[in-house]
Backbone as a ProteinNet text record, in pm:
[ID]
protein_1_A
[PRIMARY]
MSSASGDGEGLTPELVLRAYSVGLFPMAERRDDEEVFWVDPRRRGIIPLHGFRISRSLARRLRRDDYGVTVDADFEGVIDACANRDETWINAEIRRLYTALHKMGHAHSLEVWMDGELAGGVYGVTLGAAFFGESMFSRRRDGSKIALAWLVDRLRRAGFLLFDTQFLTSHLASLGGVEISRAEYHRRLAAALERQADFTAPALPASGQEVVQRNTQTS
[TERTIARY]
4182.6	4310.6	4394.6	4535.5	4664.9	4763.7	4806.2	4942.1	5045.7	5209.1	5294	5367.2	5371.1	5431.8	5598.4	5669.4	5775.9	5808.4	5921.4	5919	5992.1	6025.8	6141.8	6290.2	6339.2	6443.5	6469.1	6594.3	6670.7	6575.4	6398	6368.1	6383.4	6476.8	6508.9	6448.3	6443.1	6345.1	6313.7	6433.5	6429.5	6344.6	6346	6276	6135.7	6105.3	5978.3	5917	5979.5	5984	5920.1	6030.3	5995.8	5872.9	5831.4	5714.6	5596.9	5587.3	5467	5497	5586.3	5589.5	5499.4	5525.1	5432.2	5265.4	5271.8	5104	5096.6	5249.3	5243.7	5286.4	5263.3	5242.3	5319.7	5325.9	5362.3	5283	5305.9	5202.9	5231.8	5217.3	5200.6	5070.5	5077.8	4928.4	4905.5	5048.4	5004.5	5130.9	5147	5244.9	5336.4	5326.7	5433.9	5454	5425.2	5402.7	5566	5677.6	5812.3	5787.3	5727	5650.3	5606.6	5625.3	5606.3	5524.7	5419	5434.4	5349.3	5376.5	5312.3	5133.2	5079.5	4932.2	4950.2	4800.3	4812	4635.7	4579.1	4394.3	4316.6	4197.6	4189.5	4082.5	4080.2	3971.9	4045.9	4135.4	4192.9	4113.2	4096.1	4108.1	4121.5	4081.8	4206.4	4078.1	4130.1	4013.7	4098.1	3943.9	4007.7	4031.8	4106.3	4159.4	4074.6	4022.7	3865.3	3753.2	3788.9	3626.3	3645.1	3696	3677.9	3626.7	3552.6	3421.5	3393.4	3379	3382.7	3244.9	3163.1	3033.8	3051.7	2929.9	2932.5	2875.6	2961	2948.7	3163.3	3215.8	3355.8	3413	3325.6	3382	3334.8	3267.5	3263.6	3361.5	3379.6	3478.6	3661.8	3683.4	3789.4	3827.8	3695.1	3667.3	3723.4	3714.8	3739.7	3865.7	3984.1	4050.6	4147.5	4107.1	4169.5	4241	4334	4405.6	4536.6	4668.2	4755.6	4786.4	4866.6	4893	5015.6	5115	5249.2	5244.3	5379.4	5434.7	5548.7	5559.5	5694.1	5792.9	5688.4	5718.7	5790.1	5645.4	5723.2	5674.7	5716.3	5652.8	5684.2	5763.9	5724.6	5629.5	5596.4	5506.2	5366.7	5356.4	5237.8	5203.8	5336.4	5349.6	5318	5410.4	5323.1	5183.7	5164.2	5005	4895.9	4973.4	4866.6	4868.3	4966.5	5003.2	4888.4	4966.9	4834.5	4737.2	4642.7	4492.5	4524.2	4426.4	4395.7	4507.6	4406.8	4484.2	4539.5	4633.6	4756.2	4859.8	4872.3	4957.8	5087.6	5108.9	5221	5324.7	5376.1	5476.3	5680.4	5741.1	5879.9	5905.1	5935.3	6010	5923.6	5762	5724.1	5742.4	5781.4	5802.9	5945	6026.8	6184.4	6181.4	6110.4	6113.9	6057.4	5957.8	5894.1	6012.4	6031.4	6120.9	6209.6	6285.4	6416.2	6351.8	6246.8	6196.9	6144.9	6155.8	6094.8	6282.9	6328.5	6470.1	6533.2	6488.7	6548.6	6474.8	6336.9	6255.1	6108	6065.5	6008.1	5872.4	5901.7	5769.8	5700.6	5612.5	5569.1	5510.2	5481.9	5352.5	5270.3	5149.1	5098	5039.5	4995.3	5019.7	4874.6	4807.4	4777.5	4751.4	4774.8	4773.6	4653.7	4632.5	4591.8	4634	4563.6	4688	4764.3	4855.7	5048.5	4996.3	4901.6	4959.8	4880.7	4917.2	4908.4	4776.1	4675.6	4561.5	4510.7	4560.9	4483	4661.4	4672	4740.6	4701.9	4841.1	4855.2	4985.6	5049.3	5141.7	5131.3	5226.8	5242.8	5331.4	5371.6	5450.7	5493.8	5518.8	5545.2	5641.3	5602.1	5664.3	5616.5	5739.6	5660.4	5550.5	5389	5314.6	5209.6	5262.4	5170.6	5166.6	5086.6	5085.2	4991.8	5096.1	5035.2	4975.1	4875.2	4846.5	4849.1	4955.5	4955.3	4839.5	4824.6	4771.2	4690.7	4645.5	4586.4	4518.8	4522.4	4495.9	4458.5	4346.5	4266.4	4277.8	4302.8	4303.6	4194.8	4133.7	4008.2	3945.3	3786.7	3725.4	3731.5	3693.8	3767.5	3901.7	3963.9	4163.4	4229.9	4145.8	4171	4104.9	3950.1	3935	3958.2	4008.7	4118.4	4248.7	4296.2	4392.8	4373.2	4297.2	4241.5	4228.3	4156.2	4113.2	4260.4	4365.8	4451.6	4573	4556.9	4638.2	4546.9	4493	4408	4416.4	4473.1	4482	4606.2	4673.3	4828.2	4869.8	4787.9	4846.7	4789.1	4672.1	4640.1	4760.1	4775.8	4868.1	4970.1	5047.4	5193.3	5141.9	5095.7	5097.8	5050.8	5028.8	4987.6	4872.1	4862.4	4742.2	4722.4	4748.5	4687.5	4691.9	4606.2	4583.2	4526.6	4654.3	4605	4570.2	4474.3	4438.1	4433.8	4454.8	4446.9	4343.9	4292.6	4134.5	4030.8	3882.9	3842.3	3685	3772.5	3647.6	3475	3441.6	3340.7	3331.3	3441.4	3501.7	3545.8	3671.6	3623.1	3569	3516.4	3371.5	3308.3	3247.2	3189.3	3263	3414.7	3483.9	3520	3428.3	3450.1	3536.5	3570.6	3674.8	3553.6	3685.2	3578.8	3649.9	3656	3682.6	3718	3849.5	3857.9	3930.1	3933.1	3953.5	4120	4191.3	4305.3	4353	4313.7	4355.7	4357.2	4279.6	4209.9	4325.6	4366.1	4434.7	4589	4657.2	4772.9	4745.9	4629.7	4696	4697	4622.7	4644.9	4782.4	4836.6	4964.7	5070.6	5063.4	5165.2	5135.2	5004.8	5051.3	5123	5094.4	5134.4	5246.3	5340.2	5513.1	5559.3	5500.8	5530.9	5560.9	5491	5516	5591.4	5626.5	5695.7	5601.2	5597.5	5531.3	5596.6	5618.4	5690.5	5611.1	5570	5516.6	5518.2	5672.6	5719.5	5727.8	5689.8	5685.6	5567.7	5424.5	5401.3	5360.9	5345.2	5325.2	5226.4	5188.1	5083.9	4977.9	4837.2	4719.2	4754.8	4695.4	4706	4544.8	4474.9	4363.5	4263.8	4155.4	4101.6	4036.9	4001.9	3865.3	3948.3	4052.8	4164.4	4201.8	4141.8	4136.4	4001.2	3887.7	3774.2	3715.1	3755.7	3714.4	3820.8	3912.7	3997.3	3922.9	3869.8	3859.4	3726.9	3597.2	3494.6	3531.1	3644.5	3644.9	3706.7	3795.6	3853.9	3718	3666.9	3650.2	3448.7
6273.8	6214.8	6362.4	6330.3	6376	6402.3	6462.9	6434.2	6512.5	6490.9	6564.1	6639	6774.5	6756.8	6769.8	6786.6	6799.8	6737.4	6838.1	6798.3	6672.1	6582.6	6508.5	6456.8	6580.4	6612.1	6445.8	6398.8	6258.4	6207.6	6157.4	6059	5930.9	5808.5	5708.1	5598.2	5460.5	5348	5303.3	5243.3	5266.4	5337.7	5468.3	5578.1	5547.7	5477.1	5463.2	5333.9	5256	5169.5	5146.4	5241.9	5290.2	5340.3	5414.2	5484.5	5422.5	5349	5232.6	5112.1	5081.8	5008.2	5101.8	5245.8	5351.1	5375.4	5323	5350	5463.9	5497.4	5630.7	5570.4	5638.6	5620.7	5753.4	5806.2	5900.5	5895.7	6059.1	6100.1	6172.5	6254.4	6341.1	6444	6566.9	6605.2	6567.4	6588.4	6613.7	6499.4	6483.1	6471.2	6558.1	6691	6739.4	6839.5	6791.2	6822.2	6733.8	6863	6765.9	6773.1	6820.4	6768.5	6595.7	6568.2	6460.8	6476.5	6431	6425.8	6269.7	6253.1	6143.5	6146.1	6026.8	6038.2	5873.3	5978.9	5883.9	5872	5834	5836.3	5803.2	5891.8	5834.1	5699.4	5743.4	5552.5	5496	5410.6	5260.9	5214.5	5153.8	5105	4928.7	4850.2	4667.8	4619.5	4551.3	4403.2	4269.4	4189.1	4150.1	4005.1	3931.1	3823.6	3743.5	3703.5	3578.2	3600.6	3749.3	3823.3	3908.8	3867.9	3907.5	3806.6	3890.5	3873.2	3862	3715.5	3703	3721.7	3839.8	3809.7	3661.8	3674.5	3536.3	3611.3	3713.9	3724.6	3748.2	3827.5	3871	3686.5	3571.6	3410.8	3369.2	3401.5	3332	3424	3512.9	3597.9	3548	3494.5	3470.8	3327.1	3257.3	3122.8	3128.2	3212.2	3206.2	3197.4	3248.5	3255	3247.6	3383	3447.8	3548.7	3551.8	3635	3544.3	3628.8	3572.9	3646.2	3579.5	3677.6	3618.2	3692.1	3707.2	3781.5	3797.2	3794.3	3861.5	4070.4	4105.2	4080.4	4128.2	4054	4178.5	4282.5	4428.2	4558	4499.1	4660.5	4742.1	4849.9	5008.2	4991.2	4903.6	4896.4	4973.8	4885.7	4838.2	5004.4	5056	5193.3	5275.3	5288.1	5370.8	5385.6	5287.8	5249.8	5315.2	5292.6	5353.7	5499.6	5542.1	5715.3	5794	5735.4	5736.6	5774	5870.3	5945.4	6087.7	6139.3	6288.9	6358.5	6270.1	6318.2	6185	6210.3	6091.1	6157.2	6049.3	6102.4	6020.6	5957.4	5944.7	6040.4	6099.7	6181.6	6078.3	6171.1	6147.5	6040.9	6135.8	6065.4	5988.3	5957.7	5838.3	5727.1	5722.4	5682.6	5593.6	5675.8	5670.9	5585.8	5632.1	5501.1	5389.6	5390.9	5215.4	5137.4	5181.2	5114.5	5087.8	5149.2	5126.8	4999.1	5023.7	4922.9	4807.2	4752.7	4666	4585	4659.3	4606.7	4564.7	4615	4555.2	4423.4	4419.3	4270.2	4351	4482.6	4513.5	4575.5	4528.3	4628.4	4537	4469	4393.9	4388.9	4343.4	4443	4245.3	4224.2	4168.9	4221.1	4137.6	4186.2	4126	4173.1	4068.5	4121.8	4030	4023.7	3987.6	4069	3986.4	4065.4	3955.6	3983.5	4044.3	3988.8	4021.8	4133.6	4229.8	4411.7	4391.2	4499.7	4483.2	4515.1	4385.6	4523.3	4523.2	4520.3	4538.2	4514.9	4597.6	4538.2	4610.1	4568.2	4660.4	4647.6	4678	4677.1	4737.5	4688.2	4792	4693.7	4737.6	4739	4585.3	4492.2	4404	4412.3	4415.4	4430.7	4338.7	4228.2	4143.1	4049.8	4065.7	3951	4069.6	4199.4	4317	4333.1	4340.2	4368.7	4525	4655.3	4754.2	4761.7	4784.9	4823.6	4970.6	4942.3	5125.3	5208.1	5144.7	5137	5047.5	5066.4	4968.3	4982.4	4884.3	5057.6	4909.8	4962.5	4858.3	4952.6	4879.7	4898.5	4842.9	4679.8	4616.9	4593.7	4579.8	4551.3	4419	4474.5	4389.6	4377.8	4405	4374.9	4454.2	4484.6	4542.5	4515.9	4402	4285.9	4133.3	4114.7	3977.2	3995.6	4132.1	4119.3	4095.5	4192.9	4182.3	4033.5	4002.7	3797.3	3734.4	3758.8	3686.3	3702.6	3866.3	3898.6	3853.7	3874.2	3803	3651	3614.1	3406.5	3408.3	3482.1	3470.7	3530.1	3649.5	3707.6	3571.6	3530.5	3386.4	3321.2	3251	3147.8	3189.6	3278.9	3355.4	3346	3355.9	3376.5	3518.8	3618.3	3784.8	3770.8	3880.5	3845.2	4019.2	4103.6	4242.3	4290.2	4350.8	4349	4500.2	4613.3	4765.9	4820.6	4892	4962.4	5091.8	5146.3	5285.3	5289.7	5320.7	5459.2	5313.8	5330.4	5246.9	5337	5331	5349.2	5245.5	5289.1	5177.8	5035.5	5056.4	4953.7	4910.8	4884.2	4804.2	4747.3	4835.6	4781.1	4666	4701.3	4614.8	4442.7	4498.4	4325	4299.2	4321.7	4339	4408.7	4511.3	4646.5	4632.2	4662.3	4751.8	4879.6	4963.4	5069.8	5034.2	5036.1	5077.5	5167.7	5191.7	5344.6	5283.5	5349.4	5394.3	5336.4	5349.6	5255.1	5139.4	4982.2	4906.4	4842.8	4961.5	4934.5	4910.1	5041.1	4992.7	4847.5	4848.6	4708.1	4580.7	4533.4	4476	4493	4615.3	4607.2	4524.9	4579	4544.5	4380.4	4317.4	4151.2	4118.9	4162.1	4166	4149.5	4255.8	4274.7	4198	4111.4	4028.6	3898.4	3852.4	3754.9	3819.2	3671.1	3694.1	3618.2	3679	3592.3	3629.3	3541.8	3583.6	3526	3684.2	3732.8	3620.2	3635.8	3503.1	3395.7	3368.2	3170.6	3109.9	3194.3	3039.2	3085.1	2943.3	2917.5	2950.2	3018.9	3110.8	3007.8	3021.4	2905.4	2879.9	2748.4	2682.4	2726.1	2831.5	2847.4	2985.8	3026.3	3126.2	3017.5	2909.8	2845.9	2812.4	2789.1	2783.5	2914.6	2989.5	3138.3	3130.4	3057.6	3120.9	2953.6	2855.2	2759.9	2796	2830.2	2841.5	2949.2	3064.9	3149.5	3148.8	3043.3	2958.2	2941.2	2840	2745.5	2809.6	2942.8	3016.7	3159.4	3159.6	3292.3	3268.7
-484.4	-487.9	-423.8	-376.1	-332.4	-416.7	-458.7	-530.2	-484.5	-493.3	-465.5	-530.1	-600.3	-715.7	-721.2	-818.8	-866.5	-987.6	-1036.9	-1180.9	-1185.3	-1302.7	-1355.8	-1276	-1228.3	-1275.8	-1095.8	-1120.8	-1016.3	-967	-1129.6	-1077.8	-1112.3	-1092.7	-1136.1	-1106.6	-1154.5	-1146.1	-993.9	-945.4	-830.3	-719.6	-753.5	-686.6	-741.1	-803.4	-843.8	-789.2	-782.9	-680.4	-588.3	-487.1	-337	-357	-437.3	-435.7	-404.6	-507.2	-497.5	-402.1	-334.2	-196	-77.9	-81.3	4.6	-84.8	-179.4	-216.6	-313.8	-303.1	-471	-606.9	-741.2	-838.3	-911.7	-1043.6	-1142.5	-1191.3	-1235.8	-1383	-1394.5	-1534.5	-1525	-1645.5	-1683.1	-1672.4	-1823.8	-1891.4	-2086.9	-2119	-2240.3	-2318	-2329.5	-2320.4	-2331	-2240.6	-2105.6	-2003.5	-1933.5	-1926.9	-1863.7	-1742	-1679.3	-1501.9	-1440.2	-1330	-1322.7	-1135.4	-1107.6	-972.7	-955.3	-798.8	-757.2	-665	-703.9	-662.6	-558.5	-518.5	-402	-388.5	-447.4	-457.4	-301.5	-251.8	-132.9	-200.5	-328.5	-331.7	-423.3	-435.1	-525.9	-580.1	-681	-786.5	-795.2	-772.5	-792.2	-817	-953.3	-964.2	-853.2	-804.1	-723	-799.5	-784.2	-871	-868.9	-805.5	-817.4	-842.3	-909.2	-865.7	-1041.1	-1140.8	-1230.4	-1325.4	-1371.9	-1460.3	-1567.7	-1699.2	-1787.3	-1857.5	-1907.3	-1945.8	-2061.9	-2117.7	-2185.9	-2365.9	-2347.7	-2474.5	-2483.2	-2369.1	-2370.9	-2363.9	-2313.4	-2316.4	-2486.7	-2555.5	-2679.4	-2756.8	-2719.5	-2845.6	-2811.3	-2635.6	-2597.9	-2678	-2710.1	-2701.4	-2946.2	-2939.5	-3107.3	-3123.9	-3006.9	-3067.8	-3214.9	-3253.7	-3382.3	-3360.4	-3240.7	-3218	-3123.2	-3164.4	-3025.7	-2926.3	-2849.2	-2705	-2686.5	-2659.9	-2559.9	-2463.2	-2397.5	-2291.9	-2288.4	-2272.8	-2304.1	-2439.4	-2561.7	-2666.7	-2739.7	-2688.1	-2750.3	-2650.6	-2527	-2438.5	-2471.8	-2566.7	-2606.2	-2677.4	-2775.3	-2878.2	-2753.4	-2652.5	-2611.7	-2503.1	-2481.5	-2366.5	-2463.7	-2593.7	-2689.7	-2797.5	-2770.5	-2805.8	-2686	-2555.9	-2494.4	-2463.7	-2502.5	-2498.6	-2634.6	-2736	-2817.6	-2849.7	-2754.1	-2758.3	-2741.5	-2744.2	-2755.9	-2605.9	-2489	-2361.1	-2304.6	-2247.2	-2169.6	-2090.5	-1973.8	-1856.7	-1891.2	-2031.5	-2036.5	-2129.3	-2013	-2125.3	-2165.9	-2191.7	-2179.6	-2096.1	-1954	-1849.1	-1844	-1857.3	-1778.6	-1880.9	-2019.9	-2127.4	-2071.7	-2044.1	-2023.7	-1871.1	-1779	-1637.8	-1654.5	-1736.9	-1761.9	-1785.1	-1895.1	-2020.8	-1932.2	-1862.4	-1786.3	-1689.9	-1651.8	-1498.6	-1600	-1714.8	-1778	-1856	-1851.6	-1854.6	-1744.5	-1617	-1510.4	-1384.4	-1540.9	-1538.4	-1403.5	-1377.5	-1320.6	-1393.9	-1475	-1562.3	-1683.8	-1724.2	-1801.9	-1932	-1990.7	-2100.4	-2172	-2146.7	-2218.5	-2386.3	-2500.3	-2583.1	-2677.4	-2722.9	-2812.3	-2928.9	-3077.9	-3182.9	-3321	-3363.2	-3468.5	-3627.7	-3725.8	-3837.9	-3864.9	-3710.9	-3746.1	-3695.3	-3632.5	-3570.7	-3398.8	-3326.5	-3222.5	-3216.4	-3163.8	-3174.8	-3039.9	-2955.1	-2807.7	-2702.3	-2560.2	-2494.3	-2320.3	-2296.7	-2106.5	-2042.1	-1948.2	-1909	-1743.9	-1663.9	-1564	-1460.5	-1328.3	-1279.8	-1175.1	-1143.9	-993.6	-934	-812.2	-681.5	-542.8	-517.7	-502.2	-508.3	-450.3	-552.1	-540	-565.5	-618.4	-768.7	-851.9	-1013.5	-1025.1	-1083.6	-1054.4	-1222.4	-1276.9	-1379.1	-1435.5	-1538	-1580.4	-1654.3	-1773.8	-1912.5	-1985.7	-2098.6	-2125.6	-2278.3	-2372.8	-2490.4	-2612.8	-2679.8	-2825.2	-2919	-3064.3	-3182.7	-3224.4	-3191.4	-3246.5	-3133.1	-3184.4	-3060.4	-2966.6	-2861	-2759.9	-2712	-2766.1	-2737.2	-2631	-2560.1	-2441.5	-2314.6	-2348.1	-2204.7	-2291.6	-2356.6	-2381.5	-2357.9	-2316.1	-2282.2	-2113.7	-2082	-1929.7	-1890.7	-1977.4	-1916.4	-1883.8	-2028.6	-2009.4	-1941.1	-1885	-1780.8	-1660.3	-1592.9	-1499.4	-1438.7	-1562	-1595.7	-1497.5	-1600	-1555.2	-1448.4	-1353.4	-1228.3	-1129.2	-1165	-1051.8	-1036.3	-1163.1	-1200.7	-1111.7	-1122.5	-1100.1	-902.3	-866.5	-708.3	-681.3	-732.3	-739	-628.6	-529.1	-447.2	-461.9	-550.1	-587.6	-706.5	-748.7	-870.5	-878.2	-888.6	-888.6	-979	-1016.3	-1137.2	-1142	-981.4	-934.2	-914.9	-1045.3	-1032.4	-1129.8	-1072.6	-1118.7	-1238.7	-1319.9	-1490.8	-1458.1	-1586.6	-1575.8	-1685	-1749.9	-1831.3	-1734.3	-1645.9	-1535.1	-1429.5	-1467.6	-1311.4	-1340.7	-1517.7	-1568.3	-1600.7	-1535.4	-1540.1	-1368.6	-1270.5	-1191.6	-1108.1	-1140.7	-1063	-987.7	-872.9	-758.9	-708.8	-603.1	-522.4	-360.6	-317.1	-234.5	-140.3	-34.1	72.9	69.1	93.2	92	208.1	305.3	429.2	388.6	357.5	314.4	172.2	63.5	-5.4	54.2	103.1	180	292.3	340	415.9	283.6	184.2	74.7	11.3	33	-26.8	30.1	159.8	260.8	304.5	246.7	252.4	78.4	-21.5	-149.4	-136.4	-68.2	-42.1	7.2	122.5	208	98.3	23.7	-74.5	-236.3	-272.3	-423.7	-488	-648.7	-722.2	-897.1	-961.6	-1094.7	-1233.9	-1280.2	-1406.1	-1458.6	-1523	-1632.9	-1617.7	-1482.2	-1485.9	-1596.5	-1584.4	-1603.6	-1771.7	-1828.8	-1923.7	-2058.9	-2114.1	-2195.9	-2224.5	-2187	-2191.1	-2318.2	-2382.4	-2506.3	-2578.1	-2533	-2606	-2513.8	-2591.2	-2512.1	-2409.8	-2429.3	-2411.3	-2237.3	-2242.3	-2086.6	-2026.5	-2030.8	-1982.5	-1911.9	-2042.7	-1985.9	-1833.5	-1875.7	-1802.4	-1626.9	-1624.7	-1508.1	-1457.2	-1565.8	-1484.7	-1382.9	-1471.9	-1403.7	-1244.8	-1315.1	-1168.1	-1065.6	-1053.9	-953.3	-896.3	-974.9	-955.6	-855.6
[MASK]
+++++++++++++++++++++++++++++++++++++++++++++++++++++++++++++++++++++++++++++++++++++++++++++++++++++++++++++++++++++++++++++++++++++++++++++++++++++++++++++++++++++++++++++++++++++++++++++++++++++++++++++++++++++++++++

């Protein structure tokens, strides 16, 4: 991983979007660290939109429909939940920038609700037909997996070509995530930026069964 360091002074949402367009993204070392630096991994994690893996157990969980899903209903709640862990790269400056991007229509969240409370969620940035996944969280079992399944379904139907996860974790790998080279990532990014996709356009599926069925047909 390579990075270009610098403090957050002068960082604007527009600068962050330009950074994404050339393959960079911002991070902080810790929650209380005021400095933000740019990251350009040598190996990049992505989830192929037609390679998302729904296991039998996850399919059963999705079909139970004992949860609700919303889009952009509580962006700040999602980013705060993602930051609410012992070690996080989301500091005050990152929160400010992504909240501003959300208000501009370039950052979105998908929320999973159980018993009236946030149980899981994910947020990221959109540019062209690329979705840059930033972070996700789970307060209830399978909360983040449900969020990812519904997110991938939305990205497919909205016309996205690239789902960037930045890094590949074992959790993402179990769901079909893969690692590609920096050169391959830039090739896919360039292709995605030549197209347009609308994250807000698709209607929410009527049920988890609809998500499972569509994934089976397209994977």
